[in-house]
TITOR-839999 format. One record per residue: x, y, z of N, C-alpha, C in turn; residue in three letters. Coordinates in steps of 0.1 Angstrom, whole numbers, plus 5000, padded with zeros to 4 digits. Example, Ala and Ser with C-alpha at 12.3 -4.5 7.8 and 13.67 -1.06 7.14 Angstrom:
# residues 2
+------+------+------+-------+-------+-------+------+------+------+------+
| n_px | n_py | n_pz | ca_px | ca_py | ca_pz | c_px | c_py | c_pz | type |
+------+------+------+-------+-------+-------+------+------+------+------+
| 5132 | 4943 | 5078 |  5123 |  4955 |  5078 | 5132 | 4967 | 5078 |  ALA |
| 5128 | 4978 | 5071 |  5137 |  4989 |  5071 | 5129 | 5000 | 5079 |  SER |
+------+------+------+-------+-------+-------+------+------+------+------+
# end
This chain:
# residues 214
+------+------+------+-------+-------+-------+------+------+------+------+
| n_px | n_py | n_pz | ca_px | ca_py | ca_pz | c_px | c_py | c_pz | type |
+------+------+------+-------+-------+-------+------+------+------+------+
| 5149 | 4800 | 5007 |  5150 |  4815 |  5006 | 5161 | 4819 | 4996 |  MET |
| 5170 | 4809 | 4993 |  5182 |  4812 |  4985 | 5177 | 4817 | 4971 |  GLU |
| 5167 | 4810 | 4965 |  5162 |  4814 |  4952 | 5156 | 4828 | 4952 |  GLU |
| 5151 | 4833 | 4963 |  5145 |  4846 |  4964 | 5155 | 4857 | 4962 |  ASN |
| 5167 | 4855 | 4964 |  5178 |  4865 |  4962 | 5178 | 4871 | 4947 |  LYS |
| 5173 | 4863 | 4938 |  5173 |  4867 |  4924 | 5161 | 4874 | 4920 |  THR |
| 5151 | 4875 | 4929 |  5138 |  4882 |  4926 | 5138 | 4896 | 4932 |  LYS |
| 5137 | 4906 | 4923 |  5138 |  4920 |  4927 | 5124 | 4926 | 4928 |  THR |
| 5122 | 4931 | 4940 |  5110 |  4938 |  4943 | 5113 | 4953 | 4944 |  ILE |
| 5106 | 4961 | 4936 |  5107 |  4976 |  4937 | 5097 | 4981 | 4947 |  LEU |
| 5100 | 4989 | 4956 |  5091 |  4995 |  4965 | 5092 | 5010 | 4963 |  HIS |
| 5082 | 5016 | 4956 |  5083 |  5030 |  4952 | 5076 | 5039 | 4962 |  LEU |
| 5082 | 5051 | 4964 |  5078 |  5060 |  4975 | 5078 | 5053 | 4988 |  CYS |
| 5089 | 5047 | 4991 |  5091 |  5038 |  5002 | 5100 | 5044 | 5013 |  ALA |
| 5095 | 5054 | 5019 |  5104 |  5060 |  5030 | 5103 | 5052 | 5043 |  ASP |
| 5093 | 5044 | 5044 |  5091 |  5035 |  5056 | 5094 | 5021 | 5053 |  ILE |
| 5088 | 5016 | 5042 |  5091 |  5002 |  5038 | 5083 | 4991 | 5044 |  GLY |
| 5072 | 4995 | 5051 |  5064 |  4984 |  5058 | 5057 | 4975 | 5049 |  SER |
| 5053 | 4980 | 5037 |  5046 |  4971 |  5027 | 5055 | 4960 | 5022 |  ASP |
| 5068 | 4963 | 5020 |  5077 |  4953 |  5014 | 5085 | 4945 | 5024 |  SER |
| 5083 | 4947 | 5037 |  5090 |  4941 |  5047 | 5090 | 4925 | 5046 |  LYS |
| 5078 | 4919 | 5044 |  5078 |  4905 |  5043 | 5087 | 4899 | 5032 |  PRO |
| 5088 | 4907 | 5021 |  5097 |  4903 |  5010 | 5111 | 4903 | 5014 |  TYR |
| 5115 | 4914 | 5021 |  5129 |  4916 |  5026 | 5132 | 4905 | 5036 |  ALA |
| 5122 | 4902 | 5045 |  5124 |  4891 |  5055 | 5126 | 4878 | 5049 |  ASP |
| 5120 | 4876 | 5037 |  5121 |  4863 |  5030 | 5133 | 4862 | 5021 |  ALA |
| 5141 | 4873 | 5021 |  5154 |  4872 |  5013 | 5153 | 4877 | 4999 |  GLY |
| 5142 | 4884 | 4995 |  5141 |  4890 |  4982 | 5150 | 4902 | 4981 |  TYR |
| 5154 | 4905 | 4969 |  5162 |  4917 |  4966 | 5153 | 4929 | 4966 |  ASN |
| 5150 | 4935 | 4977 |  5141 |  4946 |  4978 | 5148 | 4960 | 4976 |  VAL |
| 5144 | 4967 | 4966 |  5149 |  4980 |  4963 | 5139 | 4991 | 4967 |  ILE |
| 5142 | 4999 | 4977 |  5132 |  5009 |  4982 | 5137 | 5022 | 4977 |  ARG |
| 5128 | 5028 | 4969 |  5130 |  5041 |  4963 | 5122 | 5052 | 4971 |  VAL |
| 5128 | 5060 | 4979 |  5122 |  5070 |  4987 | 5126 | 5084 | 4983 |  GLY |
| 5124 | 5093 | 4992 |  5127 |  5107 |  4989 | 5142 | 5110 | 4987 |  LYS |
| 5150 | 5101 | 4992 |  5164 |  5103 |  4991 | 5169 | 5101 | 4976 |  ASP |
| 5161 | 5093 | 4969 |  5164 |  5090 |  4955 | 5154 | 5098 | 4946 |  ILE |
| 5141 | 5096 | 4949 |  5130 |  5102 |  4941 | 5126 | 5093 | 4930 |  GLY |
| 5114 | 5089 | 4929 |  5110 |  5080 |  4918 | 5111 | 5087 | 4905 |  VAL |
| 5110 | 5100 | 4905 |  5111 |  5108 |  4892 | 5125 | 5107 | 4887 |  GLU |
| 5135 | 5103 | 4895 |  5149 |  5102 |  4890 | 5153 | 5087 | 4888 |  ASN |
| 5144 | 5078 | 4890 |  5148 |  5064 |  4890 | 5145 | 5056 | 4877 |  TYR |
| 5155 | 5048 | 4873 |  5153 |  5039 |  4862 | 5155 | 5025 | 4867 |  THR |
| 5144 | 5017 | 4865 |  5145 |  5003 |  4871 | 5154 | 4994 | 4864 |  PRO |
| 5159 | 4984 | 4871 |  5168 |  4974 |  4865 | 5160 | 4964 | 4856 |  PRO |
| 5167 | 4956 | 4849 |  5160 |  4945 |  4842 | 5154 | 4935 | 4851 |  ASP |
| 5144 | 4927 | 4846 |  5139 |  4915 |  4853 | 5134 | 4918 | 4867 |  ASN |
| 5126 | 4929 | 4868 |  5119 |  4932 |  4881 | 5108 | 4922 | 4883 |  VAL |
| 5107 | 4916 | 4895 |  5097 |  4906 |  4897 | 5084 | 4911 | 4902 |  TYR |
| 5084 | 4922 | 4910 |  5072 |  4928 |  4915 | 5074 | 4942 | 4919 |  GLY |
| 5063 | 4950 | 4919 |  5064 |  4964 |  4923 | 5053 | 4968 | 4932 |  ILE |
| 5057 | 4975 | 4943 |  5047 |  4980 |  4953 | 5049 | 4995 | 4953 |  ILE |
| 5038 | 5003 | 4951 |  5039 |  5017 |  4950 | 5030 | 5024 | 4960 |  ALA |
| 5036 | 5033 | 4968 |  5028 |  5041 |  4978 | 5029 | 5056 | 4976 |  ASN |
| 5024 | 5061 | 4964 |  5025 |  5075 |  4962 | 5017 | 5083 | 4973 |  PRO |
| 5022 | 5095 | 4977 |  5016 |  5103 |  4988 | 5001 | 5106 | 4985 |  PRO |
| 4993 | 5105 | 4995 |  4979 |  5107 |  4994 | 4975 | 5121 | 4998 |  CYS |
| 4984 | 5130 | 5001 |  4982 |  5143 |  5007 | 4971 | 5151 | 4999 |  THR |
| 4973 | 5151 | 4986 |  4964 |  5160 |  4978 | 4951 | 5153 | 4975 |  MET |
| 4950 | 5140 | 4976 |  4938 |  5132 |  4973 | 4929 | 5130 | 4984 |  PHE |
| 4934 | 5130 | 4996 |  4926 |  5125 |  5008 | 4914 | 5134 | 5011 |  SER |
| 4903 | 5128 | 5014 |  4891 |  5135 |  5018 | 4893 | 5142 | 5032 |  PHE |
| 4903 | 5137 | 5039 |  4906 |  5142 |  5052 | 4913 | 5156 | 5052 |  ALA |
| 4916 | 5160 | 5040 |  4923 |  5173 |  5038 | 4913 | 5184 | 5039 |  ARG |
| 4910 | 5189 | 5051 |  4900 |  5199 |  5053 | 4906 | 5212 | 5059 |  THR |
| 4917 | 5211 | 5066 |  4922 |  5223 |  5073 | 4937 | 5226 | 5068 |  ASN |
| 4941 | 5221 | 5057 |  4954 |  5223 |  5052 | 4957 | 5237 | 5048 |  ALA |
| 4969 | 5242 | 5051 |  4972 |  5256 |  5048 | 4974 | 5258 | 5033 |  LYS |
| 4979 | 5247 | 5027 |  4981 |  5248 |  5012 | 4969 | 5243 | 5005 |  LYS |
| 4965 | 5250 | 4995 |  4953 |  5246 |  4987 | 4955 | 5233 | 4980 |  GLN |
| 4945 | 5225 | 4979 |  4946 |  5212 |  4972 | 4950 | 5214 | 4957 |  ARG |
| 4961 | 5206 | 4953 |  4966 |  5207 |  4940 | 4967 | 5193 | 4934 |  ASP |
| 4957 | 5189 | 4926 |  4956 |  5176 |  4921 | 4967 | 5173 | 4910 |  LEU |
| 4971 | 5183 | 4903 |  4982 |  5182 |  4894 | 4995 | 5178 | 4901 |  ASN |
| 4997 | 5185 | 4912 |  5009 |  5182 |  4920 | 5008 | 5168 | 4926 |  GLU |
| 4996 | 5164 | 4930 |  4993 |  5151 |  4936 | 4996 | 5140 | 4926 |  GLY |
| 4993 | 5142 | 4913 |  4994 |  5132 |  4903 | 5009 | 5130 | 4899 |  MET |
| 5017 | 5139 | 4902 |  5031 |  5139 |  4897 | 5038 | 5125 | 4901 |  PHE |
| 5038 | 5122 | 4913 |  5044 |  5110 |  4917 | 5036 | 5097 | 4913 |  LEU |
| 5023 | 5098 | 4913 |  5015 |  5087 |  4907 | 5020 | 5084 | 4893 |  VAL |
| 5021 | 5094 | 4885 |  5025 |  5092 |  4871 | 5039 | 5086 | 4870 |  LYS |
| 5048 | 5091 | 4879 |  5061 |  5086 |  4879 | 5062 | 5071 | 4883 |  GLU |
| 5053 | 5067 | 4893 |  5052 |  5053 |  4897 | 5047 | 5045 | 4885 |  CYS |
| 5037 | 5050 | 4878 |  5031 |  5043 |  4866 | 5041 | 5042 | 4855 |  LEU |
| 5050 | 5052 | 4853 |  5060 |  5052 |  4843 | 5069 | 5040 | 4845 |  ARG |
| 5073 | 5038 | 4858 |  5082 |  5027 |  4861 | 5075 | 5014 | 4859 |  ILE |
| 5063 | 5013 | 4864 |  5055 |  5001 |  4862 | 5054 | 4997 | 4848 |  ILE |
| 5050 | 5007 | 4839 |  5048 |  5004 |  4825 | 5062 | 5001 | 4819 |  TRP |
| 5072 | 5008 | 4823 |  5085 |  5005 |  4817 | 5089 | 4990 | 4820 |  GLY |
| 5086 | 4985 | 4831 |  5089 |  4971 |  4834 | 5081 | 4961 | 4826 |  CYS |
| 5068 | 4966 | 4824 |  5059 |  4957 |  4816 | 5063 | 4957 | 4801 |  GLN |
| 5070 | 4967 | 4796 |  5074 |  4967 |  4782 | 5084 | 4956 | 4779 |  TYR |
| 5091 | 4951 | 4789 |  5102 |  4942 |  4787 | 5097 | 4927 | 4787 |  ARG |
| 5091 | 4923 | 4775 |  5086 |  4910 |  4774 | 5097 | 4900 | 4770 |  ILE |
| 5094 | 4887 | 4772 |  5104 |  4877 |  4769 | 5106 | 4876 | 4754 |  VAL |
| 5095 | 4876 | 4746 |  5095 |  4874 |  4732 | 5083 | 4880 | 4726 |  SER |
| 5082 | 4881 | 4712 |  5070 |  4886 |  4706 | 5058 | 4877 | 4708 |  ASP |
| 5060 | 4865 | 4711 |  5049 |  4855 |  4713 | 5045 | 4854 | 4728 |  GLN |
| 5051 | 4862 | 4736 |  5049 |  4861 |  4751 | 5034 | 4865 | 4754 |  ALA |
| 5028 | 4857 | 4763 |  5014 |  4860 |  4767 | 5014 | 4868 | 4780 |  LYS |
| 5026 | 4869 | 4787 |  5027 |  4876 |  4800 | 5040 | 4884 | 4799 |  TYR |
| 5040 | 4895 | 4807 |  5052 |  4903 |  4808 | 5061 | 4897 | 4819 |  THR |
| 5073 | 4902 | 4820 |  5082 |  4897 |  4830 | 5077 | 4900 | 4845 |  ARG |
| 5069 | 4911 | 4846 |  5065 |  4915 |  4859 | 5054 | 4906 | 4865 |  LEU |
| 5058 | 4900 | 4876 |  5049 |  4890 |  4882 | 5036 | 4897 | 4888 |  LYS |
| 5038 | 4908 | 4894 |  5027 |  4916 |  4900 | 5031 | 4931 | 4902 |  PHE |
| 5021 | 4939 | 4902 |  5023 |  4953 |  4907 | 5011 | 4958 | 4914 |  TRP |
| 5013 | 4967 | 4924 |  5002 |  4972 |  4932 | 5005 | 4986 | 4936 |  VAL |
| 4995 | 4994 | 4935 |  4996 |  5009 |  4939 | 4985 | 5011 | 4950 |  LEU |
| 4989 | 5017 | 4961 |  4981 |  5019 |  4973 | 4978 | 5033 | 4975 |  GLU |
| 4965 | 5036 | 4980 |  4961 |  5049 |  4984 | 4949 | 5048 | 4993 |  ASN |
| 4945 | 5057 | 5001 |  4933 |  5057 |  5009 | 4920 | 5055 | 5000 |  PRO |
| 4911 | 5047 | 5004 |  4898 |  5046 |  4996 | 4891 | 5059 | 4995 |  PHE |
| 4890 | 5066 | 5007 |  4883 |  5079 |  5007 | 4892 | 5090 | 5002 |  PHE |
| 4893 | 5090 | 4989 |  4902 |  5100 |  4983 | 4898 | 5102 | 4968 |  GLY |
| 4905 | 5111 | 4961 |  4902 |  5114 |  4947 | 4910 | 5107 | 4937 |  LEU |
| 4919 | 5098 | 4941 |  4927 |  5092 |  4931 | 4919 | 5083 | 4921 |  LEU |
| 4909 | 5077 | 4926 |  4901 |  5068 |  4917 | 4894 | 5076 | 4906 |  LYS |
| 4893 | 5090 | 4907 |  4888 |  5098 |  4896 | 4897 | 5098 | 4885 |  ASN |
| 4910 | 5095 | 4887 |  4920 |  5096 |  4877 | 4924 | 5082 | 4871 |  PHE |
| 4924 | 5072 | 4880 |  4929 |  5059 |  4875 | 4918 | 5048 | 4877 |  ILE |
| 4906 | 5052 | 4880 |  4895 |  5043 |  4879 | 4893 | 5035 | 4892 |  GLY |
| 4884 | 5025 | 4891 |  4880 |  5016 |  4902 | 4891 | 5008 | 4907 |  LYS |
| 4893 | 5007 | 4921 |  4904 |  4999 |  4926 | 4902 | 4984 | 4924 |  PRO |
| 4912 | 4977 | 4923 |  4912 |  4962 |  4922 | 4907 | 4956 | 4935 |  SER |
| 4911 | 4962 | 4946 |  4907 |  4956 |  4959 | 4906 | 4968 | 4969 |  LEU |
| 4895 | 4967 | 4978 |  4894 |  4976 |  4989 | 4893 | 4968 | 5001 |  VAL |
| 4900 | 4972 | 5012 |  4901 |  4964 |  5024 | 4902 | 4973 | 5036 |  PHE |
| 4899 | 4967 | 5048 |  4903 |  4972 |  5061 | 4912 | 4963 | 5068 |  ASP |
| 4922 | 4968 | 5076 |  4931 |  4959 |  5082 | 4925 | 4948 | 5091 |  PRO |
| 4913 | 4951 | 5097 |  4907 |  4941 |  5106 | 4903 | 4929 | 5098 |  TRP |
| 4901 | 4930 | 5084 |  4898 |  4919 |  5076 | 4910 | 4909 | 5075 |  GLU |
| 4922 | 4914 | 5079 |  4934 |  4905 |  5078 | 4939 | 4903 | 5092 |  TYR |
| 4932 | 4907 | 5103 |  4936 |  4903 |  5116 | 4941 | 4914 | 5125 |  GLY |
| 4943 | 4927 | 5119 |  4948 |  4938 |  5127 | 4936 | 4946 | 5133 |  ASP |
| 4938 | 4950 | 5145 |  4926 |  4956 |  5153 | 4924 | 4971 | 5150 |  ASN |
| 4922 | 4974 | 5138 |  4918 |  4988 |  5135 | 4912 | 4989 | 5120 |  TYR |
| 4904 | 5000 | 5118 |  4899 |  5003 |  5105 | 4907 | 5013 | 5098 |  GLN |
| 4910 | 5011 | 5085 |  4917 |  5021 |  5077 | 4914 | 5017 | 5063 |  LYS |
| 4903 | 5022 | 5058 |  4898 |  5018 |  5044 | 4908 | 5021 | 5034 |  ARG |
| 4913 | 5011 | 5027 |  4925 |  5012 |  5018 | 4921 | 5007 | 5004 |  THR |
| 4926 | 5014 | 4994 |  4923 |  5009 |  4980 | 4936 | 5005 | 4974 |  ALA |
| 4935 | 4994 | 4966 |  4947 |  4990 |  4958 | 4943 | 4988 | 4943 |  LEU |
| 4952 | 4994 | 4935 |  4951 |  4992 |  4921 | 4962 | 4983 | 4916 |  TRP |
| 4960 | 4976 | 4905 |  4971 |  4968 |  4900 | 4967 | 4955 | 4894 |  GLY |
| 4978 | 4946 | 4893 |  4976 |  4933 |  4887 | 4983 | 4924 | 4897 |  ASN |
| 4975 | 4917 | 4906 |  4980 |  4909 |  4917 | 4970 | 4899 | 4921 |  PHE |
| 4974 | 4889 | 4928 |  4965 |  4879 |  4934 | 4960 | 4884 | 4947 |  LYS |
| 4946 | 4883 | 4949 |  4940 |  4889 |  4961 | 4944 | 4881 | 4973 |  GLU |
| 4949 | 4887 | 4984 |  4953 |  4880 |  4996 | 4941 | 4874 | 5003 |  PRO |
| 4944 | 4862 | 5009 |  4933 |  4855 |  5016 | 4930 | 4862 | 5029 |  LYS |
| 4917 | 4865 | 5032 |  4913 |  4872 |  5044 | 4913 | 4863 | 5056 |  LYS |
| 4916 | 4869 | 5068 |  4915 |  4863 |  5081 | 4910 | 4872 | 5091 |  ASN |
| 4896 | 4875 | 5090 |  4890 |  4886 |  5098 | 4892 | 4884 | 5113 |  PRO |
| 4893 | 4896 | 5119 |  4894 |  4896 |  5134 | 4880 | 4892 | 5139 |  LEU |
| 4879 | 4883 | 5149 |  4866 |  4879 |  5154 | 4859 | 4891 | 5160 |  PRO |
| 4845 | 4892 | 5158 |  4837 |  4902 |  5164 | 4836 | 4901 | 5179 |  MET |
| 4839 | 4911 | 5186 |  4838 |  4910 |  5201 | 4823 | 4910 | 5205 |  SER |
| 4821 | 4907 | 5218 |  4807 |  4907 |  5223 | 4802 | 4921 | 5223 |  ALA |
| 4810 | 4931 | 5227 |  4806 |  4945 |  5227 | 4802 | 4949 | 5213 |  GLU |
| 4810 | 4945 | 5203 |  4806 |  4948 |  5189 | 4793 | 4942 | 5184 |  ALA |
| 4791 | 4930 | 5189 |  4778 |  4923 |  5185 | 4766 | 4931 | 5191 |  LYS |
| 4768 | 4936 | 5204 |  4757 |  4943 |  5210 | 4755 | 4956 | 5203 |  THR |
| 4766 | 4963 | 5199 |  4764 |  4976 |  5191 | 4757 | 4973 | 5178 |  LYS |
| 4760 | 4962 | 5172 |  4754 |  4959 |  5159 | 4739 | 4958 | 5160 |  ALA |
| 4734 | 4954 | 5171 |  4719 |  4953 |  5173 | 4713 | 4967 | 5175 |  LYS |
| 4721 | 4977 | 5178 |  4715 |  4990 |  5180 | 4719 | 4999 | 5168 |  THR |
| 4723 | 4993 | 5157 |  4727 |  5001 |  5145 | 4738 | 5011 | 5147 |  ASN |
| 4746 | 5008 | 5157 |  4758 |  5017 |  5159 | 4771 | 5008 | 5159 |  SER |
| 4770 | 4998 | 5151 |  4781 |  4988 |  5150 | 4794 | 4994 | 5146 |  PHE |
| 4804 | 4992 | 5154 |  4818 |  4995 |  5150 | 4826 | 4982 | 5153 |  ILE |
| 4831 | 4976 | 5142 |  4838 |  4963 |  5144 | 4851 | 4965 | 5152 |  HIS |
| 4858 | 4975 | 5148 |  4871 |  4978 |  5155 | 4873 | 4993 | 5155 |  THR |
| 4884 | 4997 | 5161 |  4887 |  5011 |  5162 | 4889 | 5018 | 5148 |  ARG |
| 4883 | 5029 | 5147 |  4885 |  5037 |  5135 | 4899 | 5044 | 5136 |  LYS |
| 4906 | 5043 | 5125 |  4920 |  5049 |  5125 | 4920 | 5063 | 5129 |  PHE |
| 4911 | 5071 | 5123 |  4911 |  5086 |  5125 | 4906 | 5090 | 5138 |  ASP |
| 4901 | 5081 | 5146 |  4896 |  5084 |  5160 | 4905 | 5079 | 5171 |  MET |
| 4916 | 5072 | 5167 |  4925 |  5067 |  5176 | 4934 | 5078 | 5181 |  MET |
| 4939 | 5076 | 5194 |  4949 |  5086 |  5199 | 4962 | 5083 | 5192 |  LEU |
| 4970 | 5094 | 5190 |  4982 |  5093 |  5182 | 4991 | 5082 | 5188 |  SER |
| 4992 | 5081 | 5201 |  5001 |  5072 |  5207 | 4997 | 5057 | 5205 |  LYS |
| 4984 | 5055 | 5201 |  4979 |  5042 |  5198 | 4981 | 5037 | 5184 |  ASP |
| 4985 | 5046 | 5175 |  4987 |  5043 |  5161 | 5001 | 5038 | 5159 |  ILE |
| 5002 | 5025 | 5157 |  5015 |  5019 |  5156 | 5025 | 5023 | 5167 |  HIS |
| 5021 | 5020 | 5179 |  5029 |  5024 |  5191 | 5044 | 5020 | 5190 |  PRO |
| 5047 | 5009 | 5183 |  5060 |  5005 |  5182 | 5070 | 5015 | 5175 |  GLU |
| 5063 | 5024 | 5168 |  5071 |  5035 |  5161 | 5069 | 5048 | 5168 |  ALA |
| 5062 | 5049 | 5179 |  5059 |  5061 |  5186 | 5073 | 5067 | 5192 |  PHE |
| 5075 | 5080 | 5189 |  5088 |  5086 |  5193 | 5099 | 5084 | 5183 |  GLY |
| 5097 | 5076 | 5173 |  5106 |  5074 |  5162 | 5102 | 5080 | 5150 |  VAL |
| 5089 | 5079 | 5146 |  5082 |  5085 |  5135 | 5071 | 5094 | 5140 |  LEU |
| 5069 | 5105 | 5132 |  5058 |  5114 |  5136 | 5045 | 5108 | 5133 |  ASP |
| 5034 | 5114 | 5137 |  5020 |  5109 |  5135 | 5017 | 5106 | 5121 |  GLY |
| 5020 | 5115 | 5112 |  5017 |  5114 |  5098 | 5024 | 5101 | 5092 |  GLN |
| 5037 | 5100 | 5096 |  5044 |  5088 |  5091 | 5039 | 5075 | 5096 |  ALA |
| 5035 | 5075 | 5109 |  5029 |  5063 |  5115 | 5016 | 5059 | 5109 |  ARG |
| 5008 | 5069 | 5105 |  4995 |  5067 |  5098 | 4997 | 5060 | 5084 |  ARG |
| 5009 | 5062 | 5078 |  5011 |  5056 |  5065 | 5017 | 5042 | 5066 |  SER |
| 5020 | 5037 | 5078 |  5025 |  5023 |  5079 | 5014 | 5013 | 5075 |  ILE |
| 5019 | 5004 | 5067 |  5009 |  4993 |  5062 | 5006 | 4983 | 5074 |  CYS |
| 4994 | 4979 | 5074 |  4990 |  4968 |  5083 | 5000 | 4956 | 5082 |  SER |
| 5006 | 4952 | 5092 |  5016 |  4942 |  5091 | 5010 | 4928 | 5087 |  ALA |
| 4998 | 4926 | 5092 |  4991 |  4913 |  5088 | 4986 | 4913 | 5074 |  LYS |
| 4982 | 4925 | 5069 |  4979 |  4926 |  5055 | 4991 | 4924 | 5046 |  PHE |
| 5002 | 4931 | 5050 |  5014 |  4930 |  5042 | 5019 | 4915 | 5041 |  ALA |
| 5018 | 4908 | 5052 |  5021 |  4894 |  5052 | 5012 | 4885 | 5043 |  GLN |
| 4999 | 4888 | 5044 |  4989 |  4881 |  5035 | 4992 | 4884 | 5021 |  ALA |
| 4995 | 4897 | 5017 |  4998 |  4900 |  5004 | 5010 | 4893 | 4998 |  PHE |
| 5020 | 4892 | 5007 |  5032 |  4884 |  5003 | 5029 | 4870 | 5001 |  TYR |
| 5021 | 4864 | 5009 |  5018 |  4849 |  5008 | 5011 | 4847 | 4995 |  GLU |
| 5003 | 4856 | 4990 |  4995 |  4855 |  4978 | 5003 | 4858 | 4966 |  ALA |
| 5014 | 4866 | 4967 |  5021 |  4871 |  4956 | 5037 | 4869 | 4958 |  ASN |
| 5040 | 4856 | 4960 |  5054 |  4853 |  4962 | 5062 | 4853 | 4949 |  LYS |
+------+------+------+-------+-------+-------+------+------+------+------+
# end
């Protein structure tokens, strides 16, 4: 773990930090840039090893049906563009004119799959559900970027699920948007509000991503 101290991971829009926790636990130099700093005000250091970005999905989400404020995609793209500015800035810092790779080992930008962001930045590099990595819920998530795909470890299908599959009403695990609030990351219940808990990354996916992108 000693050598990890020299590897800097930027976590952008990181007010919770669940996505980068495995890196912090492994001793990486994790810099979390949240609302207190603002990605729009941030200039990254040299030699950044990896970047994780979680721009807010509020304006992009298909679930935005009863919001008091009208959907504003220009506002929604503001922090996305600031995340990309930082990612691109780190990519510009190549080792030499002959370099075939940039200094940045990986970068990833996350948002819900059922949203409008892909209309702006194209097809995701990876789409997954937490149950595919061993967590017992569905939350269709899209990732854009340049990274190694994490190895899947699907949650076994229960006997009940197998029965439902035969009746064409198959649900492998609980759908995130149908779960009771207290059941969504209960370890943070009473500490974070419902919206914040919904944004927590699947712990088993975060670990799998780390293992693939050390």
